[in-house]
C-alpha positions as CSV (number, residue, x, y, z in Angstrom):
1,M,13.6,150.4,49.2
2,T,11.1,153.1,48.2
3,K,9.1,151.9,45.2
4,A,8.9,154.2,42.2
5,I,5.9,155.7,40.4
6,G,5.7,155.5,36.7
7,I,3.7,158.0,34.6
8,L,3.0,157.8,30.9
9,L,1.8,161.0,29.3
10,T,0.1,160.4,26.0
11,N,-0.7,162.8,23.2
12,T,-2.0,162.6,19.6
13,G,1.4,162.7,17.9
14,T,3.2,164.5,15.1
15,P,5.1,163.8,11.9
16,E,8.9,163.3,12.2
17,S,9.4,166.3,9.9
18,P,7.2,168.6,7.8
19,S,8.2,166.8,4.6
20,V,5.4,165.4,2.4
21,S,6.6,161.8,3.0
22,D,6.7,162.0,6.8
23,V,3.4,163.8,6.9
24,R,1.9,161.1,4.7
25,I,3.2,158.4,7.1
26,Y,1.7,160.2,10.1
27,L,-1.7,160.8,8.4
28,Q,-1.9,157.2,7.3
29,A,-1.5,156.0,10.8
30,F,-3.9,158.7,12.2
31,L,-6.6,158.1,9.6
32,S,-6.4,154.3,9.8
33,D,-7.4,154.3,13.5
34,P,-10.9,152.8,13.6
35,R,-11.8,155.2,16.5
36,I,-11.1,158.2,14.2
37,V,-12.7,157.0,11.0
38,R,-15.6,154.6,11.7
39,I,-16.0,153.2,8.2
40,P,-15.4,149.5,7.4
41,R,-11.7,149.0,6.7
42,F,-12.2,147.3,3.3
43,L,-14.1,150.4,2.1
44,W,-12.0,153.1,3.8
45,Q,-8.4,152.0,3.1
46,P,-8.6,152.1,-0.8
47,L,-10.2,155.5,-0.6
48,L,-7.6,156.7,2.0
49,R,-4.5,155.4,0.1
50,G,-5.7,156.2,-3.4
51,L,-7.5,159.5,-3.1
52,I,-7.2,161.2,0.3
53,L,-3.5,160.8,1.2
54,P,-2.0,161.9,-2.1
55,R,-3.9,165.2,-1.8
56,R,-4.0,165.7,2.0
57,A,-0.3,165.0,2.6
58,N,0.9,167.8,0.3
59,Y,-1.6,170.3,1.8
60,A,-0.8,169.3,5.4
61,A,2.9,169.4,4.9
62,E,2.6,173.1,3.8
63,L,0.8,173.8,7.1
64,Y,3.3,172.0,9.2
65,Q,6.1,174.0,7.6
66,K,4.5,177.2,8.9
67,I,4.8,176.2,12.5
68,W,7.9,173.9,12.6
69,T,10.8,175.2,14.7
70,E,14.5,174.6,15.2
71,K,13.4,172.3,18.0
72,G,11.1,170.4,15.7
73,S,7.4,169.8,16.2
74,P,5.9,172.1,18.9
75,L,3.6,169.4,20.0
76,R,6.5,167.0,20.6
77,Y,9.0,169.2,22.3
78,L,6.4,171.0,24.4
79,T,5.0,167.6,25.6
80,E,8.5,166.4,26.4
81,N,9.3,169.7,28.2
82,L,6.1,169.2,30.2
83,A,7.2,165.7,31.2
84,V,10.6,167.0,32.5
85,E,9.0,169.7,34.5
86,L,6.3,167.4,35.9
87,K,8.8,164.8,36.9
88,Q,10.8,167.4,39.0
89,H,7.6,168.7,40.5
90,L,6.3,165.3,41.6
91,T,9.6,164.0,42.8
92,E,9.8,167.0,45.2
93,K,6.1,166.8,46.2
94,L,5.9,163.0,46.8
95,H,9.5,162.4,48.0
96,R,9.5,159.2,45.9
97,P,11.3,158.3,42.7
98,V,9.1,159.3,39.7
99,Y,9.7,158.2,36.1
100,I,7.7,160.0,33.4
101,E,7.7,159.0,29.7
102,V,5.9,160.4,26.7
103,G,3.9,158.2,24.3
104,M,2.3,159.3,21.1
105,H,-0.8,157.7,19.6
106,Y,0.7,158.1,16.2
107,G,4.3,158.7,15.4
108,K,7.3,158.8,17.8
109,P,8.0,158.2,20.6
110,S,5.3,155.6,20.5
111,I,3.2,154.5,23.5
112,L,4.9,151.1,23.3
113,E,8.3,152.8,23.5
114,G,7.2,154.8,26.6
115,L,5.8,151.8,28.3
116,T,8.8,149.7,27.6
117,K,11.1,152.3,29.3
118,L,8.8,152.5,32.3
119,Q,8.6,148.7,32.6
120,A,12.4,148.6,33.0
121,Q,12.0,150.4,36.4
122,A,10.9,148.8,39.7
123,L,7.5,150.4,39.7
124,E,5.0,150.2,42.5
125,Q,2.3,151.9,40.4
126,L,1.9,153.1,36.8
127,I,-0.5,155.9,35.8
128,V,-1.5,156.7,32.3
129,L,-2.5,160.3,31.8
130,P,-3.8,161.1,28.3
131,L,-3.3,164.8,27.8
132,F,-6.9,165.3,26.7
133,P,-8.8,167.2,29.5
134,Q,-12.2,166.3,28.0
135,Y,-12.9,162.6,27.4
136,S,-13.7,161.3,24.0
137,T,-13.8,157.8,22.5
138,S,-11.7,159.1,19.6
139,T,-8.8,160.3,21.8
140,T,-8.9,158.9,25.3
141,E,-9.9,155.4,24.3
142,T,-7.1,155.3,21.7
143,A,-4.7,155.6,24.6
144,R,-6.5,152.9,26.5
145,D,-6.5,150.6,23.5
146,Q,-2.7,150.9,23.1
147,T,-1.8,150.6,26.8
148,Q,-4.3,148.0,28.1
149,A,-2.2,144.8,27.4
150,V,0.8,146.2,29.3
151,L,-1.2,147.8,32.1
152,N,-2.7,144.4,33.1
153,E,0.8,143.3,34.2
154,I,1.3,145.8,37.1
155,A,-0.9,147.9,39.4
156,S,-2.1,150.8,37.3
157,S,-4.5,153.7,37.0
158,F,-5.9,155.3,33.9
159,I,-7.1,158.9,34.1
160,T,-9.9,159.4,31.7
161,H,-10.5,163.1,32.0
162,Y,-10.1,166.2,34.1
163,A,-12.4,168.7,32.4
164,A,-13.7,170.2,35.6
165,H,-10.8,169.6,38.0
166,P,-10.3,172.8,40.1
167,S,-6.5,173.0,39.5
168,Y,-7.0,172.7,35.7
169,I,-9.8,175.3,35.7
170,E,-7.6,177.6,37.8
171,A,-4.6,177.1,35.4
172,L,-6.8,178.1,32.4
173,A,-8.2,181.1,34.3
174,Q,-4.7,182.2,35.2
175,Q,-3.6,181.8,31.6
176,I,-6.5,184.0,30.4
177,R,-5.9,186.6,33.1
178,E,-2.3,186.9,31.9
179,H,-2.9,186.9,28.2
180,Q,-6.4,188.1,27.3
181,L,-6.6,191.7,26.0
182,S,-8.9,194.0,27.8
183,D,-12.5,194.4,26.5
184,H,-12.0,191.4,24.2
185,H,-14.8,188.8,23.8
186,L,-13.5,185.4,25.0
187,L,-14.0,182.6,22.6
188,F,-13.4,179.0,23.7
189,S,-12.5,176.8,20.7
190,F,-12.5,173.1,21.3
191,H,-11.5,170.4,18.8
192,G,-14.5,169.2,16.8
193,L,-16.1,165.8,16.8
194,P,-18.6,164.3,14.4
195,Q,-22.1,164.9,15.7
196,R,-23.0,161.3,15.4
197,F,-20.3,160.4,18.0
198,A,-22.1,162.7,20.5
199,D,-25.5,161.3,19.4
200,Q,-24.1,157.8,20.3
201,G,-23.3,158.9,23.8
202,D,-19.8,160.4,23.7
203,P,-19.7,162.9,26.6
204,Y,-17.1,165.1,25.0
205,P,-19.3,168.1,24.1
206,L,-20.8,168.1,27.6
207,Q,-17.4,168.2,29.2
208,C,-16.2,171.0,26.8
209,Q,-19.2,173.0,28.0
210,Q,-18.4,172.2,31.7
211,T,-14.8,173.4,31.2
212,A,-15.8,176.7,29.6
213,Q,-18.6,177.3,32.1
214,H,-16.2,176.7,35.1
215,V,-13.6,179.0,33.6
216,A,-16.1,181.7,32.9
217,E,-17.3,181.5,36.5
218,A,-13.7,181.7,37.8
219,L,-13.2,184.8,35.8
220,N,-16.6,186.3,36.7
221,L,-17.5,186.8,33.1
222,A,-20.9,188.0,32.1
223,P,-22.9,185.5,29.9
224,D,-22.4,187.7,26.8
225,A,-18.7,188.1,27.3
226,W,-17.8,184.6,26.2
227,S,-18.9,181.8,23.8
228,I,-17.9,178.3,22.6
229,A,-17.1,177.0,19.2
230,Y,-15.6,173.8,17.6
231,Q,-12.7,173.7,15.2
232,S,-10.8,171.3,12.9
233,R,-13.7,169.8,11.1
234,F,-12.7,167.1,8.6
235,G,-14.8,165.7,5.7
236,Y,-18.4,166.5,4.9
237,A,-20.3,165.0,7.8
238,R,-22.0,167.2,10.4
239,W,-19.8,168.0,13.3
240,L,-20.3,169.7,16.7
241,S,-21.4,173.2,16.2
242,P,-21.1,176.2,16.0
243,Y,-17.9,175.9,13.9
244,T,-15.1,178.2,15.0
245,F,-14.5,179.8,11.6
246,K,-18.2,180.5,11.0
247,T,-18.3,182.0,14.5
248,L,-15.3,184.3,13.7
249,Q,-17.2,185.4,10.5
250,K,-20.4,186.2,12.4
251,L,-19.0,188.0,15.5
252,P,-18.2,191.3,13.7
253,R,-21.7,191.4,12.3
254,Q,-23.0,191.1,15.9
255,G,-20.9,194.1,16.9
256,I,-18.1,192.0,18.5
257,R,-14.9,193.2,16.8
258,Q,-12.3,192.3,19.4
259,V,-11.7,188.7,20.3
260,S,-9.3,186.7,22.4
261,L,-9.4,183.0,21.7
262,I,-8.2,180.0,23.8
263,C,-8.2,176.3,23.0
264,P,-8.7,174.6,26.4
265,G,-8.8,171.0,24.9
266,F,-5.2,171.3,23.7
267,S,-2.6,170.7,26.5
268,V,0.2,172.0,24.4
269,D,0.3,174.1,21.2
270,C,0.3,172.2,17.9
271,L,-0.7,172.5,14.3
272,E,-4.4,173.0,15.2
273,T,-3.7,175.9,17.5
274,L,-0.7,177.6,15.9
275,E,-1.7,177.4,12.3
276,E,-5.4,176.9,12.2
277,I,-6.3,179.3,15.0
278,K,-3.5,181.7,15.6
279,I,-2.8,182.3,11.8
280,R,-5.9,181.4,9.8
281,G,-8.3,182.3,12.5
282,K,-7.0,185.8,12.7
283,E,-7.1,186.2,8.9
284,E,-10.7,185.0,8.9
285,F,-11.8,187.3,11.7
286,L,-10.1,190.4,10.3
287,K,-11.4,189.7,6.8
288,H,-15.0,189.7,8.0
289,G,-14.8,193.0,9.9
290,G,-12.9,192.2,13.1
291,E,-10.5,194.8,14.4
292,S,-8.4,193.0,17.1
293,Y,-7.7,189.3,17.4
294,H,-5.5,187.7,20.0
295,Y,-4.6,184.0,20.5
296,I,-4.0,182.9,24.1
297,P,-1.3,180.1,24.2
298,A,-2.0,176.6,25.5
299,L,-0.9,175.9,29.0
300,N,2.2,174.1,27.5
301,D,5.0,173.6,30.1
302,S,3.9,176.5,32.3
303,E,4.3,176.3,36.1
304,S,0.5,176.5,36.5
305,H,0.0,173.5,34.1
306,V,2.7,171.5,35.9
307,Q,1.0,172.3,39.2
308,A,-2.5,171.3,37.9
309,L,-1.3,168.0,36.4
310,G,0.6,167.3,39.6
311,D,-2.6,167.7,41.6
312,I,-4.5,165.5,39.3
313,L,-1.9,162.8,39.5
314,S,-1.5,163.0,43.2
315,K,-5.3,162.5,43.6
316,A,-5.0,159.4,41.4
317,L,-2.2,158.0,43.6
318,E,-4.5,158.2,46.6
């Protein structure tokens, strides 16, 4: 009997609905993760529950309502669509039974739910693939934390990053070729990270720079034709810079009034890409003198993304 391969795709997660109550539940789980907020729990939890959540949940719910669809949360249904397409691709490529489940760090379906379904199969090997191309302790290690106990029970692999994998770079380059408007400056926007995390050794900013540099080389871009920035800053601490919105404010003053923007750290579109970048980023750029702004979609469930992840997983199986 041919043994099966199990794959768990993990992603950050999403509220069950854009209602204030569901958004609050999601934010409480997210902001209670000690890898996200590194403040002693006895100090942080009263502040989180008493001050931050009552304000942040209402604001965030309004943002989610802008990008919610009939299918639900874009992050969830796009991740699940990707899993379906990837399963078909790998089954045909490997000529073996392949089971793929999705597990969210916060919200549903949970990582535990995904692993439980996979455990019900006669697996020869289990691979965990966090959908974060660039490694960070605040994302990749959350997946490891939640999967480690179960992974010890069967032969398993954990893919920590694929920031410079040739297939991933080519998928991004192809996406840009298909969507970037001509003569536009290309801005790579990655999710931000507190600067102190990087100072403590987190390799995330280096891997972001590697991704952007490899893509720029694949596209034969001149050094002044592209740049990098970091988005989604939270709180008052210093984060990786330059900040995306400040960059969008400065570019027109530098004579760059046409911008195409891509977020290579996001495997599928979500609140941070569809609302923060596609909607508010455009407003910010045009308000400060920009003339043309274009958001390039995430790789989502595209054929090139499926091919890239298939190559990454096939390499792990070797």
